ChimeraX commands (.cxc) that place a marker at each C-alpha (Angstrom):
marker #1 position 94.63,80.74,107.68 radius 0.5
marker #1 position 93.19,81.22,111.09 radius 0.5
marker #1 position 94.15,78.61,113.69 radius 0.5
marker #1 position 90.33,77.73,114.06 radius 0.5
marker #1 position 89.81,76.67,110.74 radius 0.5
marker #1 position 93.07,74.72,110.63 radius 0.5
marker #1 position 91.94,72.94,113.86 radius 0.5
marker #1 position 88.50,72.20,112.27 radius 0.5
marker #1 position 89.97,70.38,108.98 radius 0.5
marker #1 position 92.16,68.63,111.19 radius 0.5
marker #1 position 89.28,66.84,112.93 radius 0.5
marker #1 position 87.57,65.85,109.62 radius 0.5
marker #1 position 87.96,62.19,108.85 radius 0.5
marker #1 position 88.19,63.13,105.07 radius 0.5
marker #1 position 91.20,64.92,105.82 radius 0.5
marker #1 position 93.03,62.11,108.06 radius 0.5
marker #1 position 95.70,60.09,106.67 radius 0.5
marker #1 position 94.70,56.86,105.94 radius 0.5
marker #1 position 96.53,53.69,107.63 radius 0.5
marker #1 position 95.96,51.37,105.00 radius 0.5
marker #1 position 98.00,53.52,102.16 radius 0.5
marker #1 position 100.61,54.93,104.15 radius 0.5
marker #1 position 103.23,53.41,101.98 radius 0.5
marker #1 position 101.24,54.42,98.75 radius 0.5
marker #1 position 104.44,55.73,96.83 radius 0.5
marker #1 position 106.09,52.60,97.39 radius 0.5
marker #1 position 103.47,50.34,96.01 radius 0.5
marker #1 position 103.04,48.81,92.40 radius 0.5
marker #1 position 100.65,49.97,89.93 radius 0.5
marker #1 position 98.67,46.75,90.70 radius 0.5
marker #1 position 98.72,47.57,94.61 radius 0.5
marker #1 position 97.99,50.96,94.05 radius 0.5
marker #1 position 94.67,49.80,92.09 radius 0.5
marker #1 position 93.90,47.08,94.60 radius 0.5
marker #1 position 94.09,49.52,97.37 radius 0.5
marker #1 position 91.50,52.08,95.65 radius 0.5
marker #1 position 89.30,49.14,94.88 radius 0.5
marker #1 position 89.33,47.99,98.56 radius 0.5
marker #1 position 88.72,51.69,99.60 radius 0.5
marker #1 position 85.75,52.33,96.99 radius 0.5
marker #1 position 83.84,48.93,97.89 radius 0.5
marker #1 position 83.24,50.43,101.37 radius 0.5
marker #1 position 81.37,53.50,99.83 radius 0.5
marker #1 position 78.00,51.68,99.10 radius 0.5
marker #1 position 77.64,50.31,102.44 radius 0.5
marker #1 position 78.10,53.59,104.00 radius 0.5
marker #1 position 75.70,55.12,101.85 radius 0.5
marker #1 position 73.28,52.29,102.67 radius 0.5
marker #1 position 73.35,53.45,106.38 radius 0.5
marker #1 position 71.94,56.84,105.22 radius 0.5
marker #1 position 68.89,55.36,103.06 radius 0.5
marker #1 position 66.39,56.89,105.69 radius 0.5
marker #1 position 67.60,60.42,105.34 radius 0.5
marker #1 position 67.86,59.95,101.72 radius 0.5
marker #1 position 64.45,58.67,101.86 radius 0.5
marker #1 position 63.24,61.86,103.40 radius 0.5
marker #1 position 64.99,63.96,101.14 radius 0.5
marker #1 position 63.44,62.41,98.09 radius 0.5
marker #1 position 59.97,62.88,99.77 radius 0.5
marker #1 position 60.79,66.70,99.86 radius 0.5
marker #1 position 62.11,66.89,96.31 radius 0.5
marker #1 position 59.20,65.00,94.81 radius 0.5
marker #1 position 56.71,67.12,96.82 radius 0.5
marker #1 position 58.33,70.14,95.54 radius 0.5
marker #1 position 58.29,69.20,91.93 radius 0.5
marker #1 position 54.59,68.62,92.16 radius 0.5
marker #1 position 54.05,72.08,93.48 radius 0.5
marker #1 position 56.21,73.36,90.45 radius 0.5
marker #1 position 59.38,73.74,92.55 radius 0.5
marker #1 position 63.09,73.28,91.76 radius 0.5
marker #1 position 65.63,71.38,93.01 radius 0.5
marker #1 position 69.12,73.23,92.99 radius 0.5
marker #1 position 72.14,72.03,94.07 radius 0.5
marker #1 position 75.11,74.06,95.67 radius 0.5
marker #1 position 78.46,73.13,96.07 radius 0.5
marker #1 position 82.52,74.10,95.82 radius 0.5
marker #1 position 84.93,71.93,93.68 radius 0.5
marker #1 position 84.22,68.29,93.31 radius 0.5
marker #1 position 81.10,68.79,95.10 radius 0.5
marker #1 position 79.92,71.45,92.87 radius 0.5
marker #1 position 80.72,69.98,89.56 radius 0.5
marker #1 position 78.74,66.57,90.75 radius 0.5
marker #1 position 76.00,68.66,91.35 radius 0.5
marker #1 position 75.87,70.51,87.96 radius 0.5
marker #1 position 76.34,66.80,86.07 radius 0.5
marker #1 position 73.34,65.36,88.17 radius 0.5
marker #1 position 71.23,68.49,86.90 radius 0.5
marker #1 position 72.41,68.76,83.20 radius 0.5
marker #1 position 71.48,64.87,82.80 radius 0.5
marker #1 position 67.68,65.31,84.14 radius 0.5
marker #1 position 66.53,66.80,81.00 radius 0.5
marker #1 position 67.48,64.11,78.23 radius 0.5
marker #1 position 66.77,61.54,80.93 radius 0.5
marker #1 position 63.61,62.59,82.04 radius 0.5
marker #1 position 62.23,65.25,79.85 radius 0.5
marker #1 position 62.52,68.00,82.33 radius 0.5
marker #1 position 62.85,71.63,81.60 radius 0.5
marker #1 position 66.35,73.02,82.43 radius 0.5
marker #1 position 65.17,75.03,85.03 radius 0.5
marker #1 position 63.71,72.24,87.07 radius 0.5
marker #1 position 66.92,70.96,88.43 radius 0.5
marker #1 position 69.94,73.50,88.64 radius 0.5
marker #1 position 73.49,73.34,89.71 radius 0.5
marker #1 position 75.63,76.14,91.31 radius 0.5
marker #1 position 79.32,76.04,91.82 radius 0.5
marker #1 position 81.63,78.23,94.02 radius 0.5
marker #1 position 83.51,80.71,91.47 radius 0.5
marker #1 position 80.88,80.37,88.85 radius 0.5
marker #1 position 80.55,78.55,85.77 radius 0.5
marker #1 position 84.17,78.80,84.84 radius 0.5
marker #1 position 84.84,76.89,88.06 radius 0.5
marker #1 position 83.51,73.88,86.35 radius 0.5
marker #1 position 86.50,73.57,83.95 radius 0.5
marker #1 position 89.14,75.21,86.03 radius 0.5
marker #1 position 89.44,75.39,89.74 radius 0.5
marker #1 position 89.13,78.82,91.09 radius 0.5
marker #1 position 91.17,79.27,94.28 radius 0.5
marker #1 position 89.33,80.91,97.57 radius 0.5
marker #1 position 85.88,80.95,96.04 radius 0.5
marker #1 position 84.59,78.35,98.51 radius 0.5
marker #1 position 85.72,80.62,101.70 radius 0.5
marker #1 position 83.37,83.33,100.14 radius 0.5
marker #1 position 80.00,82.69,102.26 radius 0.5
marker #1 position 78.38,86.23,101.20 radius 0.5
marker #1 position 78.84,85.47,97.73 radius 0.5
marker #1 position 76.75,82.28,97.60 radius 0.5
marker #1 position 73.39,84.44,98.45 radius 0.5
marker #1 position 74.58,86.97,95.45 radius 0.5
marker #1 position 74.56,83.98,93.23 radius 0.5
marker #1 position 71.78,82.10,93.97 radius 0.5
marker #1 position 69.58,85.68,93.84 radius 0.5
marker #1 position 69.01,85.15,89.96 radius 0.5
marker #1 position 66.78,82.02,91.10 radius 0.5
marker #1 position 64.28,84.25,92.75 radius 0.5
marker #1 position 64.14,81.07,95.35 radius 0.5
marker #1 position 60.84,80.50,97.33 radius 0.5
marker #1 position 58.95,77.91,99.35 radius 0.5
marker #1 position 58.32,75.53,96.78 radius 0.5
marker #1 position 61.81,75.04,96.04 radius 0.5
marker #1 position 64.42,72.77,97.54 radius 0.5
marker #1 position 68.22,73.64,98.09 radius 0.5
marker #1 position 70.65,70.68,98.27 radius 0.5
marker #1 position 73.84,71.79,99.49 radius 0.5
marker #1 position 76.85,69.59,99.06 radius 0.5
marker #1 position 80.35,69.30,100.92 radius 0.5
marker #1 position 82.72,66.48,101.76 radius 0.5
marker #1 position 83.93,68.58,104.91 radius 0.5
marker #1 position 80.85,69.80,106.13 radius 0.5
marker #1 position 82.26,73.29,106.90 radius 0.5
marker #1 position 82.58,74.78,103.42 radius 0.5
marker #1 position 81.72,78.60,103.93 radius 0.5
marker #1 position 80.18,79.02,100.31 radius 0.5
marker #1 position 77.84,75.92,101.13 radius 0.5
marker #1 position 76.77,77.26,104.82 radius 0.5
marker #1 position 76.24,80.51,103.26 radius 0.5
marker #1 position 73.67,79.06,100.53 radius 0.5
marker #1 position 72.09,76.94,103.31 radius 0.5
marker #1 position 71.33,80.27,105.38 radius 0.5
marker #1 position 70.55,81.85,102.17 radius 0.5
marker #1 position 67.90,79.17,101.41 radius 0.5
marker #1 position 66.56,79.60,104.83 radius 0.5
marker #1 position 65.67,83.18,104.52 radius 0.5
marker #1 position 63.95,82.24,101.13 radius 0.5
marker #1 position 61.45,79.65,102.72 radius 0.5
marker #1 position 62.98,77.09,100.95 radius 0.5
marker #1 position 63.50,73.25,102.14 radius 0.5
marker #1 position 67.19,72.63,102.66 radius 0.5
marker #1 position 69.19,69.28,102.30 radius 0.5
marker #1 position 72.68,68.79,103.28 radius 0.5
marker #1 position 74.99,66.32,102.10 radius 0.5
marker #1 position 78.07,65.86,103.76 radius 0.5
marker #1 position 80.93,63.16,103.77 radius 0.5
marker #1 position 81.81,63.24,107.62 radius 0.5
marker #1 position 79.89,62.72,110.65 radius 0.5
marker #1 position 77.42,65.37,111.88 radius 0.5
marker #1 position 77.78,67.51,114.69 radius 0.5
marker #1 position 75.06,68.80,117.02 radius 0.5
marker #1 position 74.55,72.22,115.05 radius 0.5
marker #1 position 73.62,70.71,112.13 radius 0.5
marker #1 position 70.07,70.30,112.61 radius 0.5
marker #1 position 69.49,73.99,112.45 radius 0.5
marker #1 position 71.18,74.37,109.28 radius 0.5
marker #1 position 68.91,71.94,106.96 radius 0.5
marker #1 position 65.74,69.91,107.02 radius 0.5
marker #1 position 67.55,66.81,106.21 radius 0.5
marker #1 position 71.31,66.27,106.90 radius 0.5
marker #1 position 72.64,63.15,104.87 radius 0.5
marker #1 position 75.91,62.19,106.42 radius 0.5
marker #1 position 78.00,59.45,104.43 radius 0.5
marker #1 position 81.02,59.45,106.36 radius 0.5
marker #1 position 83.35,57.55,104.28 radius 0.5
marker #1 position 86.57,57.81,106.33 radius 0.5
marker #1 position 90.28,58.86,104.90 radius 0.5
marker #1 position 90.91,59.04,101.55 radius 0.5
marker #1 position 93.57,56.69,99.88 radius 0.5
marker #1 position 95.40,59.93,98.91 radius 0.5
marker #1 position 95.17,62.07,101.95 radius 0.5
marker #1 position 92.53,64.68,101.69 radius 0.5
marker #1 position 91.69,64.22,97.93 radius 0.5
marker #1 position 88.15,64.11,98.40 radius 0.5
marker #1 position 87.38,63.53,94.62 radius 0.5
marker #1 position 87.78,59.74,95.51 radius 0.5
marker #1 position 85.63,58.00,97.87 radius 0.5
marker #1 position 83.86,61.24,98.88 radius 0.5
marker #1 position 83.04,62.08,95.51 radius 0.5
marker #1 position 81.72,58.75,94.63 radius 0.5
marker #1 position 79.60,58.62,97.78 radius 0.5
marker #1 position 78.33,62.03,96.57 radius 0.5
marker #1 position 77.48,60.77,93.22 radius 0.5
marker #1 position 75.38,57.69,94.60 radius 0.5
marker #1 position 73.38,59.97,96.79 radius 0.5
marker #1 position 72.43,62.64,94.21 radius 0.5
marker #1 position 71.73,59.60,91.67 radius 0.5
marker #1 position 69.30,58.22,94.47 radius 0.5
marker #1 position 67.44,61.72,94.97 radius 0.5
marker #1 position 66.78,62.59,91.47 radius 0.5
marker #1 position 66.11,59.26,90.21 radius 0.5
marker #1 position 63.75,58.30,93.03 radius 0.5
marker #1 position 61.99,61.80,93.04 radius 0.5
marker #1 position 61.62,61.54,89.13 radius 0.5
marker #1 position 59.89,58.09,89.17 radius 0.5
marker #1 position 57.63,59.52,92.00 radius 0.5
marker #1 position 56.15,61.80,89.69 radius 0.5
marker #1 position 55.74,59.53,86.93 radius 0.5
marker #1 position 58.86,59.73,84.63 radius 0.5
marker #1 position 59.31,56.27,83.97 radius 0.5
marker #1 position 57.05,52.95,83.37 radius 0.5
marker #1 position 58.24,50.17,84.89 radius 0.5
marker #1 position 61.91,50.71,85.05 radius 0.5
marker #1 position 61.72,52.24,81.36 radius 0.5
marker #1 position 62.46,55.92,80.66 radius 0.5
marker #1 position 59.31,56.88,79.11 radius 0.5
marker #1 position 59.92,60.62,79.37 radius 0.5
marker #1 position 63.31,60.89,77.90 radius 0.5
marker #1 position 63.77,63.83,75.63 radius 0.5
marker #1 position 65.39,62.28,72.23 radius 0.5
marker #1 position 67.51,64.76,71.14 radius 0.5
marker #1 position 70.36,62.52,69.52 radius 0.5
marker #1 position 69.97,59.50,67.50 radius 0.5
marker #1 position 70.68,57.30,70.33 radius 0.5
marker #1 position 67.96,58.35,72.21 radius 0.5
marker #1 position 65.47,58.43,69.23 radius 0.5
marker #1 position 66.33,54.72,68.77 radius 0.5
marker #1 position 65.95,53.96,72.66 radius 0.5
marker #1 position 62.38,55.63,72.51 radius 0.5
marker #1 position 61.29,53.52,69.64 radius 0.5
marker #1 position 63.01,50.42,71.17 radius 0.5
marker #1 position 61.08,51.25,74.33 radius 0.5
marker #1 position 57.71,51.89,72.43 radius 0.5
marker #1 position 58.23,48.65,70.58 radius 0.5
marker #1 position 58.84,46.61,73.89 radius 0.5
marker #1 position 55.74,47.77,75.62 radius 0.5
marker #1 position 53.26,47.71,72.71 radius 0.5
marker #1 position 54.46,44.79,70.85 radius 0.5
marker #1 position 54.52,46.88,67.62 radius 0.5
marker #1 position 56.86,46.61,64.89 radius 0.5
marker #1 position 59.62,49.43,64.09 radius 0.5
marker #1 position 57.56,51.12,61.31 radius 0.5
marker #1 position 54.26,51.37,63.61 radius 0.5
marker #1 position 56.53,52.83,66.39 radius 0.5
marker #1 position 58.31,55.12,64.17 radius 0.5
marker #1 position 54.95,56.56,62.66 radius 0.5
marker #1 position 53.27,57.00,66.02 radius 0.5
marker #1 position 56.30,58.79,67.62 radius 0.5
marker #1 position 56.53,61.39,64.69 radius 0.5
marker #1 position 52.89,61.95,65.19 radius 0.5
marker #1 position 53.72,62.65,68.82 radius 0.5
marker #1 position 56.42,64.84,68.08 radius 0.5
marker #1 position 58.85,62.55,69.58 radius 0.5
marker #1 position 57.10,62.49,73.00 radius 0.5
marker #1 position 56.99,58.63,73.91 radius 0.5
marker #1 position 54.42,59.10,76.68 radius 0.5
marker #1 position 52.13,60.77,74.11 radius 0.5
marker #1 position 52.95,58.11,71.63 radius 0.5
marker #1 position 52.13,55.33,74.36 radius 0.5
marker #1 position 48.88,56.66,75.52 radius 0.5
marker #1 position 47.80,57.22,71.64 radius 0.5
marker #1 position 48.57,53.59,70.81 radius 0.5
marker #1 position 46.77,52.09,74.11 radius 0.5
marker #1 position 43.74,54.40,74.05 radius 0.5
marker #1 position 43.39,54.98,70.38 radius 0.5
marker #1 position 43.44,58.64,70.47 radius 0.5
marker #1 position 45.13,61.71,68.71 radius 0.5
marker #1 position 48.21,63.30,70.24 radius 0.5
marker #1 position 46.36,66.27,71.84 radius 0.5
marker #1 position 43.92,64.11,73.28 radius 0.5
marker #1 position 46.84,61.78,74.65 radius 0.5
marker #1 position 48.29,64.96,76.23 radius 0.5
marker #1 position 45.35,65.78,77.77 radius 0.5
marker #1 position 44.89,62.66,79.23 radius 0.5
marker #1 position 48.42,62.91,80.59 radius 0.5
marker #1 position 47.64,66.08,81.94 radius 0.5
marker #1 position 44.51,64.72,83.84 radius 0.5
marker #1 position 46.45,61.75,85.56 radius 0.5
marker #1 position 49.45,64.36,86.45 radius 0.5
marker #1 position 51.87,62.83,84.04 radius 0.5
marker #1 position 51.83,59.36,85.21 radius 0.5
marker #1 position 51.86,57.36,81.86 radius 0.5
marker #1 position 50.66,54.24,83.28 radius 0.5
marker #1 position 47.32,55.83,84.86 radius 0.5
marker #1 position 46.84,57.62,81.34 radius 0.5
marker #1 position 47.08,54.55,79.43 radius 0.5
marker #1 position 44.37,52.61,81.48 radius 0.5
marker #1 position 40.75,52.35,80.56 radius 0.5
marker #1 position 38.80,54.28,83.15 radius 0.5
marker link #1:1,2 radius 0.2
marker link #1:2,3 radius 0.2
marker link #1:3,4 radius 0.2
marker link #1:4,5 radius 0.2
marker link #1:5,6 radius 0.2
marker link #1:6,7 radius 0.2
marker link #1:7,8 radius 0.2
marker link #1:8,9 radius 0.2
marker link #1:9,10 radius 0.2
marker link #1:10,11 radius 0.2
marker link #1:11,12 radius 0.2
marker link #1:12,13 radius 0.2
marker link #1:13,14 radius 0.2
marker link #1:14,15 radius 0.2
marker link #1:15,16 radius 0.2
marker link #1:16,17 radius 0.2
marker link #1:17,18 radius 0.2
marker link #1:18,19 radius 0.2
marker link #1:19,20 radius 0.2
marker link #1:20,21 radius 0.2
marker link #1:21,22 radius 0.2
marker link #1:22,23 radius 0.2
marker link #1:23,24 radius 0.2
marker link #1:24,25 radius 0.2
marker link #1:25,26 radius 0.2
marker link #1:26,27 radius 0.2
marker link #1:27,28 radius 0.2
marker link #1:28,29 radius 0.2
marker link #1:29,30 radius 0.2
marker link #1:30,31 radius 0.2
marker link #1:31,32 radius 0.2
marker link #1:32,33 radius 0.2
marker link #1:33,34 radius 0.2
marker link #1:34,35 radius 0.2
marker link #1:35,36 radius 0.2
marker link #1:36,37 radius 0.2
marker link #1:37,38 radius 0.2
marker link #1:38,39 radius 0.2
marker link #1:39,40 radius 0.2
marker link #1:40,41 radius 0.2
marker link #1:41,42 radius 0.2
marker link #1:42,43 radius 0.2
marker link #1:43,44 radius 0.2
marker link #1:44,45 radius 0.2
marker link #1:45,46 radius 0.2
marker link #1:46,47 radius 0.2
marker link #1:47,48 radius 0.2
marker link #1:48,49 radius 0.2
marker link #1:49,50 radius 0.2
marker link #1:50,51 radius 0.2
marker link #1:51,52 radius 0.2
marker link #1:52,53 radius 0.2
marker link #1:53,54 radius 0.2
marker link #1:54,55 radius 0.2
marker link #1:55,56 radius 0.2
marker link #1:56,57 radius 0.2
marker link #1:57,58 radius 0.2
marker link #1:58,59 radius 0.2
marker link #1:59,60 radius 0.2
marker link #1:60,61 radius 0.2
marker link #1:61,62 radius 0.2
marker link #1:62,63 radius 0.2
marker link #1:63,64 radius 0.2
marker link #1:64,65 radius 0.2
marker link #1:65,66 radius 0.2
marker link #1:66,67 radius 0.2
marker link #1:67,68 radius 0.2
marker link #1:68,69 radius 0.2
marker link #1:69,70 radius 0.2
marker link #1:70,71 radius 0.2
marker link #1:71,72 radius 0.2
marker link #1:72,73 radius 0.2
marker link #1:73,74 radius 0.2
marker link #1:74,75 radius 0.2
marker link #1:75,76 radius 0.2
marker link #1:76,77 radius 0.2
marker link #1:77,78 radius 0.2
marker link #1:78,79 radius 0.2
marker link #1:79,80 radius 0.2
marker link #1:80,81 radius 0.2
marker link #1:81,82 radius 0.2
marker link #1:82,83 radius 0.2
marker link #1:83,84 radius 0.2
marker link #1:84,85 radius 0.2
marker link #1:85,86 radius 0.2
marker link #1:86,87 radius 0.2
marker link #1:87,88 radius 0.2
marker link #1:88,89 radius 0.2
marker link #1:89,90 radius 0.2
marker link #1:90,91 radius 0.2
marker link #1:91,92 radius 0.2
marker link #1:92,93 radius 0.2
marker link #1:93,94 radius 0.2
marker link #1:94,95 radius 0.2
marker link #1:95,96 radius 0.2
marker link #1:96,97 radius 0.2
marker link #1:97,98 radius 0.2
marker link #1:98,99 radius 0.2
marker link #1:99,100 radius 0.2
marker link #1:100,101 radius 0.2
marker link #1:101,102 radius 0.2
marker link #1:102,103 radius 0.2
marker link #1:103,104 radius 0.2
marker link #1:104,105 radius 0.2
marker link #1:105,106 radius 0.2
marker link #1:106,107 radius 0.2
marker link #1:107,108 radius 0.2
marker link #1:108,109 radius 0.2
marker link #1:109,110 radius 0.2
marker link #1:110,111 radius 0.2
marker link #1:111,112 radius 0.2
marker link #1:112,113 radius 0.2
marker link #1:113,114 radius 0.2
marker link #1:114,115 radius 0.2
marker link #1:115,116 radius 0.2
marker link #1:116,117 radius 0.2
marker link #1:117,118 radius 0.2
marker link #1:118,119 radius 0.2
marker link #1:119,120 radius 0.2
marker link #1:120,121 radius 0.2
marker link #1:121,122 radius 0.2
marker link #1:122,123 radius 0.2
marker link #1:123,124 radius 0.2
marker link #1:124,125 radius 0.2
marker link #1:125,126 radius 0.2
marker link #1:126,127 radius 0.2
marker link #1:127,128 radius 0.2
marker link #1:128,129 radius 0.2
marker link #1:129,130 radius 0.2
marker link #1:130,131 radius 0.2
marker link #1:131,132 radius 0.2
marker link #1:132,133 radius 0.2
marker link #1:133,134 radius 0.2
marker link #1:134,135 radius 0.2
marker link #1:135,136 radius 0.2
marker link #1:136,137 radius 0.2
marker link #1:137,138 radius 0.2
marker link #1:138,139 radius 0.2
marker link #1:139,140 radius 0.2
marker link #1:140,141 radius 0.2
marker link #1:141,142 radius 0.2
marker link #1:142,143 radius 0.2
marker link #1:143,144 radius 0.2
marker link #1:144,145 radius 0.2
marker link #1:145,146 radius 0.2
marker link #1:146,147 radius 0.2
marker link #1:147,148 radius 0.2
marker link #1:148,149 radius 0.2
marker link #1:149,150 radius 0.2
marker link #1:150,151 radius 0.2
marker link #1:151,152 radius 0.2
marker link #1:152,153 radius 0.2
marker link #1:153,154 radius 0.2
marker link #1:154,155 radius 0.2
marker link #1:155,156 radius 0.2
marker link #1:156,157 radius 0.2
marker link #1:157,158 radius 0.2
marker link #1:158,159 radius 0.2
marker link #1:159,160 radius 0.2
marker link #1:160,161 radius 0.2
marker link #1:161,162 radius 0.2
marker link #1:162,163 radius 0.2
marker link #1:163,164 radius 0.2
marker link #1:164,165 radius 0.2
marker link #1:165,166 radius 0.2
marker link #1:166,167 radius 0.2
marker link #1:167,168 radius 0.2
marker link #1:168,169 radius 0.2
marker link #1:169,170 radius 0.2
marker link #1:170,171 radius 0.2
marker link #1:171,172 radius 0.2
marker link #1:172,173 radius 0.2
marker link #1:173,174 radius 0.2
marker link #1:174,175 radius 0.2
marker link #1:175,176 radius 0.2
marker link #1:176,177 radius 0.2
marker link #1:177,178 radius 0.2
marker link #1:178,179 radius 0.2
marker link #1:179,180 radius 0.2
marker link #1:180,181 radius 0.2
marker link #1:181,182 radius 0.2
marker link #1:182,183 radius 0.2
marker link #1:183,184 radius 0.2
marker link #1:184,185 radius 0.2
marker link #1:185,186 radius 0.2
marker link #1:186,187 radius 0.2
marker link #1:187,188 radius 0.2
marker link #1:188,189 radius 0.2
marker link #1:189,190 radius 0.2
marker link #1:190,191 radius 0.2
marker link #1:191,192 radius 0.2
marker link #1:192,193 radius 0.2
marker link #1:193,194 radius 0.2
marker link #1:194,195 radius 0.2
marker link #1:195,196 radius 0.2
marker link #1:196,197 radius 0.2
marker link #1:197,198 radius 0.2
marker link #1:198,199 radius 0.2
marker link #1:199,200 radius 0.2
marker link #1:200,201 radius 0.2
marker link #1:201,202 radius 0.2
marker link #1:202,203 radius 0.2
marker link #1:203,204 radius 0.2
marker link #1:204,205 radius 0.2
marker link #1:205,206 radius 0.2
marker link #1:206,207 radius 0.2
marker link #1:207,208 radius 0.2
marker link #1:208,209 radius 0.2
marker link #1:209,210 radius 0.2
marker link #1:210,211 radius 0.2
marker link #1:211,212 radius 0.2
marker link #1:212,213 radius 0.2
marker link #1:213,214 radius 0.2
marker link #1:214,215 radius 0.2
marker link #1:215,216 radius 0.2
marker link #1:216,217 radius 0.2
marker link #1:217,218 radius 0.2
marker link #1:218,219 radius 0.2
marker link #1:219,220 radius 0.2
marker link #1:220,221 radius 0.2
marker link #1:221,222 radius 0.2
marker link #1:222,223 radius 0.2
marker link #1:223,224 radius 0.2
marker link #1:224,225 radius 0.2
marker link #1:225,226 radius 0.2
marker link #1:226,227 radius 0.2
marker link #1:227,228 radius 0.2
marker link #1:228,229 radius 0.2
marker link #1:229,230 radius 0.2
marker link #1:230,231 radius 0.2
marker link #1:231,232 radius 0.2
marker link #1:232,233 radius 0.2
marker link #1:233,234 radius 0.2
marker link #1:234,235 radius 0.2
marker link #1:235,236 radius 0.2
marker link #1:236,237 radius 0.2
marker link #1:237,238 radius 0.2
marker link #1:238,239 radius 0.2
marker link #1:239,240 radius 0.2
marker link #1:240,241 radius 0.2
marker link #1:241,242 radius 0.2
marker link #1:242,243 radius 0.2
marker link #1:243,244 radius 0.2
marker link #1:244,245 radius 0.2
marker link #1:245,246 radius 0.2
marker link #1:246,247 radius 0.2
marker link #1:247,248 radius 0.2
marker link #1:248,249 radius 0.2
marker link #1:249,250 radius 0.2
marker link #1:250,251 radius 0.2
marker link #1:251,252 radius 0.2
marker link #1:252,253 radius 0.2
marker link #1:253,254 radius 0.2
marker link #1:254,255 radius 0.2
marker link #1:255,256 radius 0.2
marker link #1:256,257 radius 0.2
marker link #1:257,258 radius 0.2
marker link #1:258,259 radius 0.2
marker link #1:259,260 radius 0.2
marker link #1:260,261 radius 0.2
marker link #1:261,262 radius 0.2
marker link #1:262,263 radius 0.2
marker link #1:263,264 radius 0.2
marker link #1:264,265 radius 0.2
marker link #1:265,266 radius 0.2
marker link #1:266,267 radius 0.2
marker link #1:267,268 radius 0.2
marker link #1:268,269 radius 0.2
marker link #1:269,270 radius 0.2
marker link #1:270,271 radius 0.2
marker link #1:271,272 radius 0.2
marker link #1:272,273 radius 0.2
marker link #1:273,274 radius 0.2
marker link #1:274,275 radius 0.2
marker link #1:275,276 radius 0.2
marker link #1:276,277 radius 0.2
marker link #1:277,278 radius 0.2
marker link #1:278,279 radius 0.2
marker link #1:279,280 radius 0.2
marker link #1:280,281 radius 0.2
marker link #1:281,282 radius 0.2
marker link #1:282,283 radius 0.2
marker link #1:283,284 radius 0.2
marker link #1:284,285 radius 0.2
marker link #1:285,286 radius 0.2
marker link #1:286,287 radius 0.2
marker link #1:287,288 radius 0.2
marker link #1:288,289 radius 0.2
marker link #1:289,290 radius 0.2
marker link #1:290,291 radius 0.2
marker link #1:291,292 radius 0.2
marker link #1:292,293 radius 0.2
marker link #1:293,294 radius 0.2
marker link #1:294,295 radius 0.2
marker link #1:295,296 radius 0.2
marker link #1:296,297 radius 0.2
marker link #1:297,298 radius 0.2
marker link #1:298,299 radius 0.2
marker link #1:299,300 radius 0.2
marker link #1:300,301 radius 0.2
marker link #1:301,302 radius 0.2
marker link #1:302,303 radius 0.2
marker link #1:303,304 radius 0.2
marker link #1:304,305 radius 0.2
view
């Protein structure tokens, strides 16, 4: 390890020792849990202070989706895994294609399940990993790191700039003066020292999850993936989701289960299509045409024009 890396890490709040838990090993189980819960309660307040930057990020992502672009998460360790979790949940929740939101982790897919030591230190590998995506100016690269200095993540930001993509940078420490050159939007959620010193899977991980939840959920709402607060574009790939589709259809239409089941079957399980069929009295193909006409926004497609 170079001395400069040692000094850089030493200056990070997430690497500092938490003065409220210096006797962690002497605490009872109840006291440990109380301490963790107390620290965790501070995270949403930190995230709230970053809402202006998160809003800018959402606008960028929603605009990218409307142009046919993608959101690509990049991170190492816990940060990378959280990006992948958010990405893989989008198809069942919002009916998106798997390519629309993707996640990359330092060390490759195997690092999701087993730590690949040293992978995060290879800045050049980031570009080689992302090359498979053929990134372009329609895309958004969201790079995530607790520490703000992970070489693999910084390499991803530099590669995204070369490709002309929009760049988001989510960090769990304070910003530095040079960060504005790294990304179009820097989302800083400085959660402070962890209960267990340096274990950024704790508060930093929680803050990251909250931010990623906000980015994808708000962007998907903006492009018409819900009606009210209901998931009307979910992909019913399980019995639970099929039941949810029918429940939502029944709630919005006042229909009974038999009618909901019949229309959804005719619509090929597509809830948005089924809703337009019901309210406009049209065929499945006509309903899909109407949805295309109104950019997939079911509320507009359902209304009489």
